[in-house]
N, C-alpha and C positions, 0 to 999 in steps of 0.2 A: 502496501499500500505505500506511495506516496505521500511524502512527508506535506503536511499542512503550510501554506504560505498565504501568509498573509497582508494586505498591501496597507500602506499610508493612513490610508482614512479607515480602514478596520480595526484599528488598536484595542476600542469597547468592545469588538468583537470579540478577537483576541484573548482580553484578560476574563471575557465568561465561559468562553472554551477551556481554558485551562483550567479555571477553578471548576467546570465541571467534570474535568479525566481526572483532577484531582479527587474529587468526591466517588467516582467510578470504581478509583483504587483502593480507596478507604473502605467501601461499600464491599469489597472482595476481601479482603482484611478480618471488615468485622462483621461479617456475614456467619462466620463460625460461631460468634459470639449471640447472635439474634438481633444483633443490632442493624438496621436500615435507615439508608438515607435516598430512599429513591423519591419520598417525596419533595428534599432538595432540590433534587438530578433533574425532576420532571418541572418545579418552578423557573429553573435559571434556563433549562430549555426554552422554556415557553417563552423567558425573558428575551433568552438570544432571536430565537424564529423572531420576534417583534421587534428588536434591536434590526436586525438583517433587513426587515423589511420596508422599516422607515430607512435605513444610510440608505437602500438601492432603488428607493424611491428619490432618491432628489439627490441622482448621482449630475454631477455636472462632467460636460463632453471629457476633461481631462481625465476624470477618475474613472469614464464609461472605456477611456483607451488604455489607462493601467488593468483594468478588465479584461479588455483585448486582450490585450497582451500575459495574461497570469500564465505561470509557465503548468500550471495542473491542469489548462483548458482541455476538453479534445482537442487533435490535431484529425488532419485528413485519414491516414490510418487508422486511426483510435474509430472514425465513423465507418470506416471501408468496413474493417474487422468487425460493429456491430451491426450495420444494418445491412451486409451485403453478405453474399455465401458465394461459392468458386471464385472467387478472387484469385486473377491469375496476373501479378505484375509482367507488364513487357517494360522493356530498358533499351537505351539507346535511342539517340536520331540520326540514324545508320547517315551521318556524316562526318562526326568527328567524335562524340563520349556520350557517356552515359551520364546526364545532371539529377545527383540523387535529391537534390532542391525541388525536384516535381517527380512525383510519383501517379501511377496510372497501368491499367490494363482492364483487362475484360472481368464482367462483374455479371451477379443476378444479384436483383434487387428486388424483391416477393415473387413476382410472375414476371420480369420483366427482366431481359438479358440487357444491358447497356453497360459503354464504357465510361470507366470513371477517371478522373482527372483532378489531381491537388497539389497546392503548394503543400511540403512537410518540415516541418525544420528540427525535430528531434528533442529528446529529450536530455539525454547524456550530456556533457561537456563534450567528447567524443563525437556524439551523433551530430551533436549540433553542429560544431565542425566538418564534420563528411557531407552536412547537409549544406551547410554555408548558411546556418541561419533561418532557411526557406527563404535566400534572396538566389530563386533563379540565374542560370548565364543562358546565354543565348541556345544552348544545347539543350537548355531544359526546355522553350517555347517550342522547339521545332520538335523535339520527342514530343509532345502535348499536340503538334497540328501532326504530327506523323498519325497518331491514335486516333485522332477526329477523321481525318481521311480515312481511317480505316475502318473507324463506324459509317462514316460516310457509305464507303463501298460496300457492304454487309447488312447496310441498313437499321442499325441499330441509336439509340439517342445515348445524348453524350453530357453525364453529369460531370458538373466539374466544382470543386473546394478553392474557397481563395483565402490566404493566409499569410503572409509575404508583408514584411517591411515595405518593398521595393525590391524594381529591378536589380544584380550585384552592378554595382558600377566601377567596377577593376580594369586595370588596363585590359587585359585579356579578353573580356567580355563586350570590351569597347572594339579588338580590333579585330574578334571573329562577328561581328554587327549586331549588335545588342538591339543597337533602335529598331532593322529592317526586321529583326527574329521578332518583334513583336507587334511591327507594325502588318506584317503579313500576317500575324496569327487573327487582330483586327480586320483584316480585309477579308480572311479568308473565314473566319468564323459569321461576320454577315450575313454569307451565301452559303455556309454550311446546309446540305438538303436532308438534315435530321434534326430532329425538337432539340434543345439544346436547355438545360434549366442548370443555374448559377446561384451556390450557396457560399456568401460572405459569412467562415465562421469564428474568425478572429481581426487579424489586421488586412484589412486592403489597401495596398499601398500604392499609388501611384499606375505607371504604364504596367508594373510588375503584376501587379492585379486584373488589370483591366483585359491584359493580353488572353486570361480566360474567362473573363467575366460579357463577352459577347454575346447575348442569348437572348432567347425567346422570355426566361422569366429570370429577374436577378432577387433573390432573396437573400435577407439578412439576420443572423441572432441577433435579438435583441441587446444584446450588450456589447457584439462587434462594429468594429469600427470602417470609413473606406472615405478614401482623400485622394487628393493630388498630391499631397505631400505629408509628411511625420509632423506630428505639433512641433517637435524641437528643429527639425526641418526650418520651418516656415520660420520661427521667431529667428533661428538666424542667421536667416534672410532678410528679414523685415526690422529686427530688431538688432542684430548681432550679437545675441546672448540669449541662446538654449534654455535659460532656467525662467523665460518666458512664455515656454509651451505653452502654460495653463493659459494662459489668454491667448495665443494662438489657435487653441482649438476650440475657443467657444467661436470664434470668425470663420474656421472651416464648415463649419456645418457637415460635421462627421459623424455622427451620428446618426442609428438609425430611424427612429422616427423621426426627424428633420429631414433624412433624405428619401423619406416614402411622403412626406409631406410636400418636396419640391417633384417628387415622379422620378427618382432615380432610380430608385427600387421598386420592387411589385408587392412584396410581403415582408413584415418582418413576424419572426420565429419569435414566441413567448421562450424565455429561459425558467430554468427552476428557480425557485429563490436563492437569491446570491450569486448567481453565477452556472452557466453549464458545468463547471469543475465540480459544483457541489452534489451533482447527482448524473453523473454520463450516461447512466443507463437511460434515464428519464430524458433527458438531453434528444438522444439518440432515436429512442423510440418516435417523439415529435418530430423529428426531421425527418425520420425514413415516410414518416405518414405524409407530410405537406409534401416532398418531392416525391412519393410514387402519385401522388394525387394528381401533382402537375404535369406527371409524366402521364397519365393516361389519357386527362386532357386534351394533352397535346399530339397524343398519337390518333386519336381520334379524326383529327383534321386532314383531310386533304394537305401533301408536302407543300404544295404550292401557297395554299393559304397559310402554313406555318410561316417559310418564307416572306410572306407579303406585309402579315402581321407582324415579323422581326424590323423590316426594313422601316415601317412605319412608326412601331415604339422605338427605333433609332433617331427620325427627322423630328419626333418630338419631343424629343429632349431641349427645354430653352425655354420651351412655353409655358412657362411659371406664371408671367405677369399674366399674360391673358387669361388661364384657369384660375386666377384668384381673381379678377376683374369679373368673373362669371358667377364665381361663387357671390362674391359681394353683393353682385346685381339680383342670384336668386333669393339671398337675405333680405336686401330693399323690396323685395316683391312678395316675400310670404306676410313681412311686415307691414305690407300695401294693405293685403286681406285680410 
């Protein structure tokens, strides 16, 4: 079992959990004497649940960013293991190398055969280094495109999981055509002849996220973030001070509810109380239902209609002001009635 990690704004929650753990240990030693502290434990657990609920109901965009990066948060392979069967990972871009920051292959989700692709950060320091902390190189995006074309060849829907700080900006990646690889994915995914469903499960950073996120339906977990740049990067550019990241997070509109309001994501998937890392099994069950329901709806549509709807969806980006004006006029009309 992974060690519990508490974020900077969860100190009061940590104190309660520490006390609960101490009482549980005491109960084990005192049980033989007929002494029970079950009522005290139950009382503290109720207080903790209420505190977690209150804390997470008032998260700032910066605090949401911290939750999205939580080290115990489920990653792509965790979800694949939980919601897919018969997963067969495929490797390499058939041009340069295999990038471990992007994983993918053939799988079965419920009764649907799919090609699943996603970023993978890694748990241990060794694995994080091997997977480059989820920051893909060009070969990672070319591997993803190869799998998408395989899906298209065999008429299989594509499911992608986004969880990356951004594409790797190293010299080697630039020499091998990082921007071209991302741009090619955007172009090809826009016209892919099979349904595509994307879910932002943690961080969705810049073009590194977009290269797997041109889809018929883009979902976001409740405490995931999706932005053109990280709050720290934004603060460093605008104010030359990464410590102003909380201020940048407020301006970036990177939270799920804000992006849904702007029409940039289609659905926000609720997380368990306190975040996906507090109940990974429940989160996987909820995510599976959402993805499978969306896939079934898309697969009932003619392929031409799927592509046309995708194009219309992409073309609709940036029409927020028009939608807001229509909403205001609708409210005024109802008030007049």
